[in-house]
C-alpha positions in Angstrom: 88.8 -29.8 25.2 91.0 -29.2 28.1 93.6 -31.5 29.6 94.1 -31.0 33.3 96.6 -32.7 35.6 94.7 -34.5 38.2 95.5 -34.6 41.8 94.7 -37.0 44.6 91.4 -37.0 46.4 88.0 -38.2 46.1 87.2 -38.1 42.3 84.3 -39.4 40.2 83.9 -39.3 36.6 81.5 -39.5 33.6 82.2 -41.0 30.3 80.2 -40.4 27.1 79.6 -37.9 24.3 79.9 -34.4 25.5 78.5 -30.9 24.4 79.5 -27.6 25.7 80.1 -24.0 24.5 83.1 -21.7 24.4 81.1 -18.6 23.1 77.7 -17.7 21.5 76.8 -19.7 18.3 74.8 -16.7 17.1 78.0 -14.8 16.7 80.6 -17.5 16.3 78.6 -20.3 14.5 79.2 -23.9 15.2 82.8 -23.3 16.3 81.4 -22.1 19.6 79.9 -25.6 20.1 82.5 -28.0 21.4 81.5 -31.7 20.7 83.5 -34.7 21.9 82.0 -38.0 20.9 84.0 -39.9 23.7 84.8 -37.8 26.5 85.5 -38.0 30.3 84.3 -35.3 32.9 86.1 -35.7 36.2 84.6 -34.0 39.4 85.9 -33.5 42.9 85.0 -31.1 45.6 81.8 -29.9 43.7 83.8 -28.7 40.8 84.9 -30.0 37.3 88.5 -31.0 37.6 88.9 -32.2 33.9 86.9 -32.4 30.7 88.1 -33.7 27.4 88.7 -36.6 25.1 88.6 -39.9 27.1 91.9 -41.1 25.8 93.7 -37.9 27.3 91.9 -37.8 30.5 92.3 -41.5 31.3 96.1 -41.2 31.4 95.8 -38.6 34.1 93.2 -40.5 36.2 94.4 -42.0 39.5 94.1 -45.7 39.6 90.7 -46.8 41.1 88.8 -43.6 40.2 85.1 -44.6 39.6 84.1 -43.8 35.9 80.4 -44.1 35.0 79.9 -45.0 31.3 76.9 -43.3 30.1 76.9 -45.1 26.8 77.0 -44.0 23.2 73.3 -42.9 23.1 73.9 -40.3 25.9 75.0 -36.7 25.9 76.7 -34.9 28.7 75.7 -31.3 29.0 75.9 -28.4 31.5 72.9 -28.3 33.7 70.0 -26.2 32.4 69.4 -22.5 33.8 65.8 -21.3 34.2 66.0 -17.6 34.4 62.4 -16.9 35.7 60.0 -19.0 37.5 57.3 -18.8 40.3 57.5 -21.9 42.6 54.3 -21.0 44.5 52.4 -21.1 41.1 53.1 -24.8 40.7 49.7 -25.8 42.2 47.9 -23.8 39.6 50.0 -24.7 36.4 47.7 -25.4 33.4 44.7 -23.3 34.7 42.2 -22.4 32.0 41.3 -19.3 30.3 43.0 -16.2 31.4 45.4 -13.5 30.2 47.9 -11.9 32.5 46.0 -9.5 34.6 43.0 -11.9 35.0 45.4 -14.8 35.6 46.9 -13.0 38.6 43.5 -12.3 40.0 41.9 -15.6 39.3 44.7 -18.0 40.0 48.0 -16.6 41.2 46.9 -14.4 44.1 44.6 -16.9 45.6 47.3 -19.7 45.4 50.0 -17.5 46.9 47.9 -16.6 50.0 48.6 -20.1 51.4 52.4 -19.6 51.6 52.2 -18.0 55.0 52.1 -21.5 56.2 55.8 -22.6 56.1 54.9 -26.3 56.2 52.9 -25.9 53.1 55.5 -23.8 51.5 58.1 -26.4 52.1 56.0 -29.2 50.6 55.5 -27.1 47.4 59.2 -26.0 47.4 60.2 -29.7 47.8 58.0 -30.7 44.9 59.2 -27.9 42.7 62.9 -28.6 43.3 62.4 -32.4 42.7 60.7 -31.4 39.4 63.7 -29.3 38.6 66.1 -32.3 39.0 63.8 -34.5 37.0 63.9 -31.9 34.2 67.7 -31.4 34.4 67.4 -27.7 35.8 70.2 -27.0 38.0 69.9 -23.3 38.6 66.9 -21.0 38.6 65.9 -17.5 39.5 62.7 -18.1 41.6 60.0 -15.8 42.7 58.5 -16.6 46.2 55.5 -14.8 47.5 55.1 -11.7 49.9 55.5 -14.0 52.8 59.0 -14.2 54.3 58.2 -17.8 55.2 58.0 -18.7 51.5 61.6 -17.7 51.1 62.7 -19.5 54.2 61.0 -22.6 53.0 62.4 -22.4 49.5 66.1 -21.8 50.6 65.9 -24.4 53.2 64.8 -27.0 50.7 67.4 -25.8 48.0 70.2 -25.8 50.7 69.4 -29.5 51.6 70.0 -30.4 48.0 73.1 -28.3 47.5 71.6 -26.5 44.5 72.6 -23.1 43.2 69.3 -21.0 43.5 68.4 -17.4 43.4 65.2 -16.4 45.0 63.5 -13.5 46.8 60.4 -12.3 48.6 57.8 -10.6 46.3 57.4 -6.9 47.0 53.7 -5.7 46.7 52.2 -2.8 48.6 49.3 -2.1 46.3 46.9 -3.6 43.7 47.0 -7.0 45.4 44.9 -8.9 48.1 45.5 -7.5 51.5 46.9 -11.0 52.5 49.7 -10.4 50.0 50.5 -6.8 50.5 53.3 -5.5 52.7 54.5 -1.9 52.8 57.4 -0.1 51.7 59.1 -0.2 55.1 58.1 -3.8 55.8 59.2 -5.0 52.5 62.5 -3.4 52.9 63.1 -4.8 56.2 61.9 -8.2 55.5 64.1 -8.4 52.4 67.1 -7.0 54.3 66.6 -9.7 57.1 66.2 -12.4 54.3 69.5 -11.2 52.6 71.3 -11.5 55.9 69.9 -14.9 56.6 70.4 -16.6 53.2 72.5 -14.6 50.6 75.8 -16.4 50.0 74.8 -19.2 52.3 76.2 -22.3 50.5 75.2 -21.8 46.7 72.3 -19.6 47.4 71.8 -16.1 46.2 69.1 -13.5 47.0 67.0 -11.5 44.5 65.4 -8.2 45.4 62.0 -8.9 43.9 59.4 -6.1 43.3 56.7 -8.3 41.5 56.2 -5.6 38.8 55.8 -2.0 38.8 52.0 -1.8 39.0 51.9 -3.6 42.3 54.6 -1.4 43.9 54.3 2.2 45.0 57.0 4.7 44.1 58.0 4.5 47.7 58.4 0.8 47.5 60.3 0.9 44.4 62.7 3.4 45.8 63.2 1.2 48.8 64.1 -1.7 46.5 66.5 0.5 44.8 68.0 1.5 48.0 68.3 -2.0 49.1 70.1 -3.0 45.9 72.6 -0.2 46.5 73.3 -1.4 50.0 73.7 -5.0 48.7 75.0 -4.7 45.2 76.1 -8.3 45.2 72.5 -9.4 45.2 70.2 -9.8 42.2 67.0 -7.8 41.0 64.1 -9.5 39.3 60.9 -8.5 38.1 58.6 -8.2 35.1 58.5 -5.8 32.2 56.3 -5.5 29.0 54.6 -8.8 29.2 51.0 -7.9 28.2 49.7 -4.7 26.4 47.2 -3.8 29.1 49.9 -4.2 31.6 52.0 -1.7 29.6 49.2 0.7 29.5 48.6 0.4 33.2 52.2 1.1 34.1 52.2 4.2 31.9 49.0 5.4 33.6 50.5 4.7 37.2 54.0 6.2 36.4 53.2 9.1 34.0 56.4 10.9 34.5 58.4 7.8 33.0 59.1 7.7 29.4 58.2 4.1 29.1 58.0 0.9 31.2 61.8 0.4 31.3 62.3 3.8 32.4 60.0 3.2 35.4 62.6 0.8 36.8 65.6 3.0 35.7 64.3 6.0 37.8 64.5 3.9 40.9 67.9 2.4 40.2 66.6 -1.0 39.3 68.5 -1.4 36.0 72.1 -3.1 35.7 74.0 -6.2 35.8 72.4 -8.8 37.9 69.0 -7.3 37.1 66.7 -9.7 35.1 63.4 -9.0 33.8 60.7 -11.5 32.6 59.3 -11.2 29.0 60.2 -7.9 27.4 57.8 -8.5 24.5 56.4 -5.1 23.7 59.5 -2.9 23.9 60.3 0.2 22.1 63.7 0.7 20.5 64.6 3.3 23.3 63.9 0.5 25.8 66.1 -2.0 24.1 68.9 0.6 24.2 68.4 1.3 27.8 68.6 -2.5 28.6 71.7 -2.8 26.5 73.5 0.2 28.0 72.8 -0.8 31.6 73.7 -4.5 31.2 70.0 -5.6 32.2 69.1 -8.9 31.1 65.7 -10.4 29.9 64.2 -13.8 30.5 62.4 -15.2 27.4 59.3 -17.1 28.6 57.7 -18.7 25.6 55.4 -21.1 26.9 53.9 -18.5 29.2 53.7 -15.9 26.5 51.8 -18.3 24.3 49.6 -19.8 27.0 48.5 -16.4 28.3 48.2 -14.8 25.0 50.7 -12.1 25.8 52.7 -11.9 22.5 55.8 -13.1 20.7 59.2 -12.2 21.9 61.5 -10.7 19.2 64.8 -12.5 19.0 66.1 -10.3 16.1 65.6 -7.2 18.2 67.0 -8.7 21.2 70.3 -9.7 19.7 70.7 -6.7 17.4 74.3 -6.4 16.7 74.7 -2.7 17.5 73.1 -3.1 20.9 72.7 -6.8 22.0 70.6 -7.4 25.2 71.6 -10.4 27.3 68.8 -13.0 27.2 68.2 -16.3 29.1 65.5 -18.8 28.8 62.7 -19.5 31.3 59.8 -21.6 32.0 57.8 -19.0 33.9 55.7 -21.7 35.6 52.8 -21.4 36.5 51.9 -19.2 33.5 54.4 -21.4 31.7 53.1 -24.8 31.0 56.2 -27.0 31.6 59.5 -27.2 33.7 61.1 -28.9 30.8 63.7 -26.7 29.2 63.5 -29.1 26.2 59.8 -28.2 25.8 60.6 -24.5 26.4 63.2 -24.7 23.7 60.7 -26.3 21.3 58.3 -23.4 21.8 61.1 -20.8 21.7 61.9 -22.1 18.3 58.3 -21.6 17.0 58.1 -18.3 18.6 61.1 -17.2 16.6 59.8 -18.8 13.4 56.7 -16.7 13.9 58.9 -13.7 13.9 60.7 -14.6 10.9 63.8 -15.7 12.5 65.2 -19.3 12.9 66.6 -20.2 16.1 69.4 -22.7 15.6 69.8 -25.7 17.9 73.3 -24.6 19.0 71.9 -21.2 19.9 69.0 -22.8 21.7 71.1 -25.0 23.8 73.5 -22.1 24.5 70.5 -20.1 25.7 69.5 -22.8 28.1 73.0 -23.3 29.5 75.8 -20.6 29.1 73.4 -17.9 27.9 71.2 -18.4 31.0 74.3 -18.3 33.1 75.4 -15.1 31.6 72.1 -13.6 31.9 72.3 -14.3 35.7 75.9 -13.0 35.8 77.0 -16.4 36.8 78.9 -17.5 33.6 82.2 -17.8 35.5 80.7 -20.5 37.6 78.0 -22.4 35.8 76.9 -23.1 32.3 79.9 -24.8 30.8 81.6 -28.0 31.1 85.2 -26.9 31.8 87.7 -27.2 34.6 86.9 -24.8 37.6 83.2 -24.7 36.9 80.7 -26.1 39.1 79.9 -29.7 38.4 76.3 -29.1 37.7 75.7 -31.6 34.8 72.9 -33.5 33.0 73.0 -36.6 31.0 70.5 -36.8 28.1 69.2 -40.0 26.8 69.2 -39.4 23.0 66.7 -42.2 22.5 64.3 -41.5 25.2 61.2 -42.5 23.4 60.6 -44.9 20.4 60.0 -42.0 18.1 63.1 -40.2 19.1 65.1 -43.4 18.8 63.9 -43.9 15.1 64.5 -40.2 14.2 68.1 -40.3 15.7 69.0 -43.0 13.3 68.7 -40.5 10.6 70.7 -37.5 12.1 73.8 -36.4 10.2 75.6 -34.4 12.8 75.5 -33.1 16.4 73.5 -30.0 15.5 70.7 -32.0 14.0 70.8 -34.4 17.1 70.3 -31.3 19.4 67.5 -30.1 17.2 65.7 -33.5 17.4 66.1 -33.4 21.2 64.7 -29.9 21.6 61.9 -30.6 19.2 60.7 -33.9 20.4 62.3 -34.3 23.9 60.8 -33.8 27.3 61.6 -34.9 30.9 62.0 -38.5 29.7 65.2 -37.5 28.0 66.8 -36.6 31.4 68.9 -39.7 32.3 70.5 -38.1 35.3 71.1 -34.7 36.9 74.3 -33.8 39.0 74.5 -31.2 41.5 78.1 -30.1 42.5 79.4 -33.5 41.4 76.8 -35.7 43.1 74.1 -37.6 41.2 70.8 -35.9 42.5 68.4 -37.5 40.1 68.6 -40.7 38.1 65.8 -41.9 35.7 64.2 -45.1 36.7 64.4 -47.7 33.9 61.1 -49.3 33.2 60.7 -52.8 31.8 
């Protein structure tokens, strides 16, 4: 860990066991995981000032610095990063009996029509962000609805909490209810105004957000590509290859494209800071195109299972000759939980079904540093190291009686992490820290 000379100023510190990453475990093995059984993380001005063995950091701490002792049964980690989620779908999470295209028509579109009411949108955004804090999610890439009000509501609430969030207005000018459709021109104009209003304000970032290719005309996708060329510091987010019927529909609507990924490539919507949800049914040519362009995928295991979409192929995504950047995502409301621990549990099972074992170290890397890298933010978040944003979580390693008894038998930190991702849920989050401030603390129940 790093020893840093501490200056004067308002400092706060956490003490307890610490895990962070210096690289990707899939490539570097467990040497990429840095574990300190007794560490101190010092924070000031929203950033991490020092992180390392308690004995070393204590020597540099100014007298009187408050140090919160998390205890031996805790674990300090970088905050979780959710790379793909729909906050307006929170009211329909856990709805029964539909696959993707039916899900959109039956649940999603009706739910999203209410977000023209900014007061309603703010209520849902407030609940969604509160749930993020309760589940240890400190950064997310978020889909809003076609209403600009839904974006204003979301960013207003996120700014009040000081959270690092990426979000954007959904662009849809066909194959959607009239209340949710815009036009290529209006979608461009409204997105441009939202970029001016929100992108770079505090810790907020804007994502140009064509919902997915079938709900946008070529004119709208062309406008989205033009908008990104004008604002290359923004993100692009959408969906690709989630469901076989969706893939066939995209081929029918864009017959000149070689495949689904090529649809986006033709409109200039691939590249670094572009992230696409799912990527289940990709061809080798599509994998290569994603790798060569630096485009990232968001793996959404609970959604893919719940909607019967298919199994993401970890082995193909991280193929050594053309690895694709991958982050982890809840994809609520098709996803069934905002808990990244439960999402990791399902990701492990999906990988097992594909004949590949996802290690605990790799899983936690995906939920932290890997997610940050997929969003091109790995120079700011995803690690516990000096200079990084002080977005942290503290896990309770014995959050339930079952987990407590299981932890009595673990042999090392890798096994401890595996127990947490297999058996843990929101109860494991003791506290969530946003820019060095405690934004959530679990209530102790007698």
